[in-house]
C-alpha positions as CSV (number, residue, x, y, z in Angstrom):
1,M,-10.8,31.1,-19.2
2,N,-7.3,30.6,-19.0
3,I,-6.5,27.1,-20.2
4,Q,-2.9,26.9,-18.8
5,K,-4.0,27.3,-15.0
6,M,-7.0,24.8,-15.7
7,M,-4.3,22.0,-16.6
8,K,-2.3,23.2,-14.0
9,D,-5.1,22.9,-11.4
10,L,-5.9,19.4,-13.1
11,Q,-2.2,18.4,-12.5
12,R,-2.0,19.4,-8.7
13,M,-4.9,18.1,-8.2
14,Q,-4.2,14.5,-10.2
15,S,-0.7,14.5,-8.2
16,K,-2.4,15.0,-5.0
17,L,-4.9,12.3,-5.6
18,Q,-2.0,9.6,-6.4
19,D,-0.3,10.7,-3.0
20,E,-3.4,10.1,-1.4
21,I,-4.3,6.7,-3.3
22,E,-0.5,5.9,-2.4
23,V,-0.7,6.0,1.5
24,M,-4.3,4.6,1.8
25,E,-4.9,0.9,3.6
26,L,-7.8,-1.1,2.7
27,E,-8.8,-3.9,4.9
28,A,-10.8,-7.7,4.6
29,T,-9.0,-10.4,5.6
30,A,-6.4,-9.1,3.9
31,R,-4.9,-5.5,4.0
32,M,-3.6,-3.9,0.9
33,N,-2.2,0.0,-0.2
34,G,-3.7,2.0,-2.9
35,R,-0.7,0.6,-5.4
36,K,-2.4,-3.0,-4.9
37,E,0.1,-4.5,-3.2
38,L,-1.1,-7.3,0.0
39,T,0.2,-5.6,2.9
40,A,-1.2,-8.3,5.4
41,L,-3.0,-11.6,5.4
42,T,-5.3,-12.5,8.3
43,L,-5.8,-16.3,8.8
44,T,-7.5,-18.2,11.4
45,P,-6.7,-21.4,12.9
46,E,-9.7,-22.2,11.5
47,A,-8.6,-21.3,8.1
48,I,-5.4,-23.5,8.5
49,T,-6.0,-27.1,7.5
50,P,-3.6,-29.2,6.5
51,D,-5.2,-32.1,4.7
52,D,-7.3,-29.8,2.5
53,P,-5.0,-27.2,1.4
54,G,-7.5,-26.3,-1.6
55,M,-9.9,-24.2,1.0
56,M,-7.0,-22.2,2.2
57,Q,-6.2,-21.0,-1.1
58,D,-9.6,-20.3,-1.8
59,L,-9.9,-18.9,1.8
60,I,-7.1,-16.7,0.6
61,L,-8.2,-15.4,-3.0
62,A,-11.3,-14.5,-1.9
63,A,-9.5,-11.7,0.2
64,V,-7.1,-10.7,-1.8
65,N,-10.2,-10.4,-4.4
66,E,-12.6,-8.4,-1.8
67,V,-9.7,-6.3,-0.9
68,G,-9.1,-5.5,-4.4
69,R,-12.6,-4.4,-5.1
70,K,-12.5,-2.0,-2.1
71,V,-9.5,-0.4,-3.7
72,D,-10.8,0.1,-6.7
73,A,-14.0,1.8,-5.4
74,E,-12.4,3.5,-3.3
75,I,-10.0,4.8,-6.0
76,Q,-13.4,5.8,-8.1
77,K,-15.1,7.3,-5.5
78,K,-12.0,10.0,-5.0
79,T,-11.3,10.3,-9.1
80,Q,-15.7,11.1,-9.2
81,G,-14.2,14.2,-7.7
82,L,-11.3,14.7,-9.6
83,S,-13.2,16.7,-12.4
84,A,-16.5,17.6,-10.5
85,G,-14.4,20.9,-10.1
86,L,-14.0,21.7,-13.4
87,K,-15.3,23.6,-16.0
88,L,-14.5,23.0,-20.0
89,P,-15.5,25.2,-22.7
90,G,-18.7,23.7,-24.3
91,L,-19.1,21.1,-21.7
92,G,-21.4,23.2,-19.5
């Protein structure tokens, strides 16, 4: 078993995964990229109520949290496959 080759393969897979994560965008009523930067937020006219700013704040928080969970789930899905093909001595 060539450990150096395995490490290079792992680094290459990590680099590819990082590139995929950085360009992915997921959407709820907010859009966020893989670096967890908010890139868009959609407010409907019904959400904009000058007499109840707390409701708008709650809707924004909910949208950002929802899309953040989607980003986390997508990253987890991508990283699960990272070690699937990696055979380490003594681990099976």
